[in-house]
C-alpha positions in Angstrom: 118.3 -140.5 -73.6 114.4 -140.7 -73.2 112.5 -143.2 -71.2 111.3 -144.8 -74.6 114.8 -145.8 -75.3 115.8 -146.8 -72.1 113.0 -149.3 -72.0 114.7 -150.8 -74.8 118.0 -150.9 -73.2 116.2 -152.8 -69.8 114.5 -155.1 -72.3 117.8 -156.2 -74.0 119.4 -156.7 -70.4 116.3 -158.6 -69.0 116.0 -160.8 -72.1 119.9 -161.7 -71.8 119.5 -162.3 -68.0 116.3 -164.5 -68.1 116.5 -167.7 -66.6 116.2 -169.5 -69.9 119.7 -168.2 -70.9 121.3 -168.4 -67.4 124.5 -170.3 -68.8 127.9 -169.1 -69.7 128.5 -167.9 -73.2 127.3 -164.9 -75.4 123.5 -164.0 -75.7 121.9 -162.9 -79.1 118.9 -161.2 -79.0 117.0 -161.1 -82.4 115.0 -157.8 -82.9 112.3 -157.5 -85.8 110.9 -153.7 -86.2 109.3 -151.7 -89.1 111.1 -148.6 -88.8 112.4 -148.1 -92.2 112.4 -144.2 -91.9 114.7 -141.8 -90.4 113.6 -142.8 -86.9 115.1 -146.1 -87.6 118.6 -144.6 -87.7 118.2 -143.4 -84.1 117.1 -147.1 -83.2 120.2 -148.4 -85.0 122.5 -146.0 -82.8 120.8 -147.3 -79.7 121.3 -150.9 -80.8 125.1 -150.1 -81.7 125.8 -148.5 -78.4 124.2 -151.3 -76.6 126.2 -153.8 -78.4 129.5 -152.1 -78.0 129.1 -151.6 -74.2 128.1 -155.2 -74.0 130.9 -156.6 -76.6 131.3 -160.4 -76.2 128.3 -160.9 -73.5 125.1 -159.6 -75.2 124.6 -159.0 -79.1 121.3 -157.5 -80.5 120.8 -158.6 -84.1 117.9 -155.9 -85.3 116.2 -156.7 -88.6 114.2 -153.6 -89.8 111.7 -154.3 -92.8 108.5 -152.8 -94.0 105.7 -153.1 -91.3 103.5 -155.0 -93.8 106.6 -157.7 -94.3 106.9 -158.1 -90.6 103.2 -158.6 -89.9 103.3 -161.2 -92.7 106.2 -163.0 -91.4 105.6 -162.8 -87.7 102.5 -165.2 -87.4 104.2 -168.2 -88.9 107.5 -167.4 -87.2 105.4 -167.7 -83.9 103.6 -171.0 -84.8 106.9 -172.6 -85.9 108.7 -171.3 -82.8 111.2 -169.3 -84.9 110.1 -165.8 -83.8 112.5 -163.2 -82.7 113.2 -162.5 -79.2 111.8 -159.0 -79.3 109.5 -157.0 -81.6 108.0 -153.5 -81.9 104.2 -153.8 -82.7 101.5 -151.4 -82.8 99.0 -151.4 -79.9 96.2 -151.8 -82.3 97.5 -155.4 -82.8 97.7 -156.6 -79.5 94.2 -157.9 -79.0 94.4 -160.1 -81.8 97.8 -161.6 -81.0 96.8 -161.8 -77.1 93.6 -163.9 -78.2 95.9 -166.2 -79.8 98.2 -166.4 -76.8 101.0 -165.1 -79.4 102.4 -162.8 -76.9 104.3 -163.1 -73.7 102.2 -161.0 -70.8 104.7 -158.3 -69.6 103.2 -157.3 -66.2 106.6 -158.2 -64.3 108.7 -156.0 -66.6 108.7 -153.0 -64.0 109.5 -155.0 -61.2 112.4 -156.9 -63.1 114.1 -153.9 -64.4 113.5 -151.2 -61.7 112.0 -148.7 -64.2 108.9 -147.0 -63.1 105.8 -147.3 -64.6 104.6 -144.0 -63.0 107.1 -142.1 -65.7 104.5 -143.0 -68.4 100.9 -141.5 -68.8 98.5 -144.0 -67.6 96.6 -143.6 -71.0 99.7 -144.9 -72.7 100.0 -147.9 -70.7 96.3 -148.7 -70.9 97.0 -149.1 -74.6 99.6 -151.8 -74.1 96.9 -154.0 -72.4 94.1 -156.7 -73.4 92.0 -158.6 -70.7 93.9 -156.6 -67.6 97.4 -158.1 -68.6 100.2 -155.8 -70.0 101.6 -157.1 -73.4 103.9 -154.4 -74.4 106.4 -151.5 -72.9 105.5 -148.3 -74.7 108.3 -147.0 -77.2 106.5 -144.1 -79.0 103.1 -142.7 -79.2 102.2 -140.3 -81.9 99.5 -138.4 -84.2 99.1 -137.9 -87.8 99.4 -134.5 -89.6 99.1 -132.8 -92.7 102.3 -132.1 -94.7 102.7 -129.7 -97.5 105.6 -128.5 -99.8 105.6 -124.9 -99.7 107.6 -124.8 -102.9 104.8 -126.7 -104.8 102.2 -124.5 -103.1 103.9 -121.3 -104.4 104.3 -122.6 -108.0 100.6 -123.5 -108.2 99.8 -120.2 -106.9 98.5 -121.2 -103.4 99.7 -119.6 -100.2 102.5 -121.5 -98.5 101.5 -120.6 -95.1 97.7 -121.5 -95.6 97.2 -125.3 -95.9 93.7 -126.7 -96.6 91.3 -126.1 -93.8 88.6 -128.6 -95.1 88.8 -131.9 -97.1 87.0 -130.5 -99.7 89.6 -127.6 -99.9 92.3 -130.2 -99.7 90.8 -132.0 -102.7 90.9 -128.7 -104.8 94.4 -128.1 -103.6 95.5 -131.6 -105.0 94.3 -130.9 -108.3 96.2 -127.8 -108.6 99.3 -129.2 -107.3 99.3 -132.1 -109.9 101.4 -132.0 -113.0 101.8 -135.3 -114.8 104.4 -133.9 -117.1 106.7 -133.2 -114.1 105.9 -136.4 -112.4 104.3 -134.4 -109.5 101.3 -135.2 -107.6 99.1 -133.3 -105.4 98.0 -135.8 -102.4 99.5 -139.0 -101.3 96.7 -141.6 -100.8 99.0 -144.7 -100.0 97.5 -148.0 -100.6 99.5 -149.7 -97.6 102.6 -149.4 -95.7 101.4 -146.0 -94.0 99.3 -144.7 -90.9 95.3 -145.1 -91.1 94.7 -141.8 -92.7 91.7 -142.7 -94.2 90.0 -143.4 -90.8 90.2 -139.5 -90.2 88.5 -138.9 -93.6 85.6 -141.5 -92.4 85.1 -139.8 -88.9 85.5 -136.4 -90.3 82.6 -136.9 -92.8 80.3 -138.5 -90.2 81.2 -142.1 -90.6 82.5 -144.6 -88.3 84.4 -148.1 -88.4 82.6 -149.9 -85.7 79.5 -149.3 -83.8 80.4 -149.9 -80.0 76.7 -150.1 -78.9 75.4 -152.3 -81.6 78.7 -154.2 -82.1 78.5 -154.1 -85.7 80.9 -152.9 -88.8 80.1 -149.6 -90.3 82.4 -149.6 -93.2 79.5 -149.9 -95.5 77.6 -147.0 -94.3 76.4 -144.6 -96.8 78.8 -141.7 -95.1 81.7 -143.9 -95.8 80.6 -145.2 -99.1 80.4 -141.5 -100.1 83.8 -140.9 -98.6 85.4 -144.1 -100.4 83.8 -142.5 -103.8 85.5 -139.2 -103.1 88.9 -140.6 -102.7 88.4 -142.8 -105.8 87.5 -139.9 -107.8 90.8 -138.2 -106.6 93.1 -141.1 -107.1 91.6 -142.7 -110.4 89.8 -139.8 -112.1 91.9 -136.8 -111.2 95.0 -138.9 -110.7 96.4 -136.6 -107.9 98.2 -139.8 -106.5 100.6 -142.3 -108.2 98.8 -145.5 -109.1 99.4 -148.2 -106.5 101.8 -146.4 -104.6 102.5 -147.4 -101.0 103.7 -145.5 -97.9 107.5 -145.9 -98.8 106.8 -145.0 -102.4 105.2 -141.6 -101.3 107.6 -140.9 -98.6 110.5 -140.8 -101.3 108.2 -138.8 -103.7 107.9 -136.3 -100.7 111.4 -136.2 -100.1 112.2 -135.6 -103.7 110.1 -132.4 -103.6 107.3 -134.3 -106.1 104.5 -134.7 -103.7 102.2 -131.3 -102.7 100.5 -133.0 -99.7 100.8 -136.0 -97.7 99.1 -137.2 -94.2 101.6 -138.8 -92.2 103.3 -139.4 -88.7 106.3 -137.1 -86.9 108.8 -139.7 -88.5 108.8 -137.8 -91.7 110.3 -134.8 -90.4 113.9 -135.8 -90.4 113.7 -136.9 -93.7 112.3 -133.8 -95.2 114.8 -131.7 -93.2 117.7 -134.0 -94.5 116.5 -133.4 -98.0 116.1 -129.8 -97.9 112.4 -129.7 -98.4 110.7 -126.6 -97.6 107.7 -127.9 -95.9 104.6 -127.1 -93.6 103.2 -129.3 -91.0 99.5 -129.0 -89.6 96.0 -130.8 -88.7 94.3 -133.1 -90.9 91.7 -130.9 -92.4 87.9 -131.0 -91.2 85.3 -132.9 -93.0 81.8 -132.1 -93.5 80.7 -133.0 -89.9 84.0 -132.6 -87.7 87.8 -132.6 -87.4 89.1 -135.8 -85.8 92.4 -137.9 -86.0 93.7 -141.3 -85.2 96.5 -141.8 -82.7 99.1 -144.5 -82.6 101.2 -146.2 -80.2 104.0 -148.9 -80.8 105.5 -151.2 -77.9 108.4 -153.4 -77.3 106.6 -157.0 -77.0 107.7 -160.5 -76.7 106.4 -163.1 -79.2 105.2 -166.3 -77.2 107.9 -169.0 -76.9 110.7 -166.9 -78.2 113.8 -167.1 -76.3 117.3 -165.3 -76.8 120.1 -167.7 -78.0 123.2 -168.2 -75.8 126.3 -169.6 -77.6 128.4 -171.8 -75.4 132.1 -170.7 -75.2 134.5 -172.6 -77.0 136.5 -175.5 -75.0 139.9 -176.8 -76.2 140.7 -180.7 -75.9 143.3 -180.2 -73.4 140.8 -178.6 -70.9 138.1 -181.0 -71.6 140.1 -184.2 -71.2 139.0 -185.4 -74.5 141.8 -186.9 -76.9 141.6 -188.9 -80.0 142.2 -192.5 -79.6 145.5 -194.0 -80.7 
């Protein structure tokens, strides 16, 4: 079992043994995350094994939901003190939640659990910090990749072993792979519920999102507007993507063998294998200026004010000395 899942087990145990729950009875730890894909099955196994080994003492109740649903539910749950005991959250969300004091600092995690911070890359640990404080324990880090369906490449007269090298070539391939009569699409461009694939499109075509020097938003730069128009042409005019499709929609389309190309993370692999899709995986194509991709990180975090719940053991009337009056 790798160190990322050992971190989960250590967190479950640490929460259960925290001073706030130091009393008799079973501890219930609520745990929210957005692992709706095949990687969620691995997480379910970890939780099930933990619950079995701690039967009657600690129970982790995990709620898996789409990421966008979780991100909508989390802020009001923190505000009303009904947040879960533990969450998985992207490192890119830490700054906003920490600014509102919505996450518990976790600097004492290593001393409390006995795990070694040196087992993790410094760059990964830094992603879990804001203002010098640590707010998360790394669960995973990842890049995004271009996936393609080799059978659909062959049917479209494309070499299944030669993915597009440029964004322009990817757009050309997407048109060739699209067949509306077969409900088949050339390129997944999810509207939400997916990694920020469009960031790479901006960067690779010479754009940016934020200027660190001037502290100004760059979303409406000429380079970005040109890239957005290119994406709109693909989606609206050339219809290479199902209208309004979300990340989960396109995951399923890829698994069913009806999507030619899709930019996503490593969690897609198990689903493709389980559905026996003949696929390739490679780098996101270069743009007119460079070839660059976004990396991601997810960590275990504790919402502010949340505590595991402990149920008191039942007591009988004879042992408590309480009897109904005659």
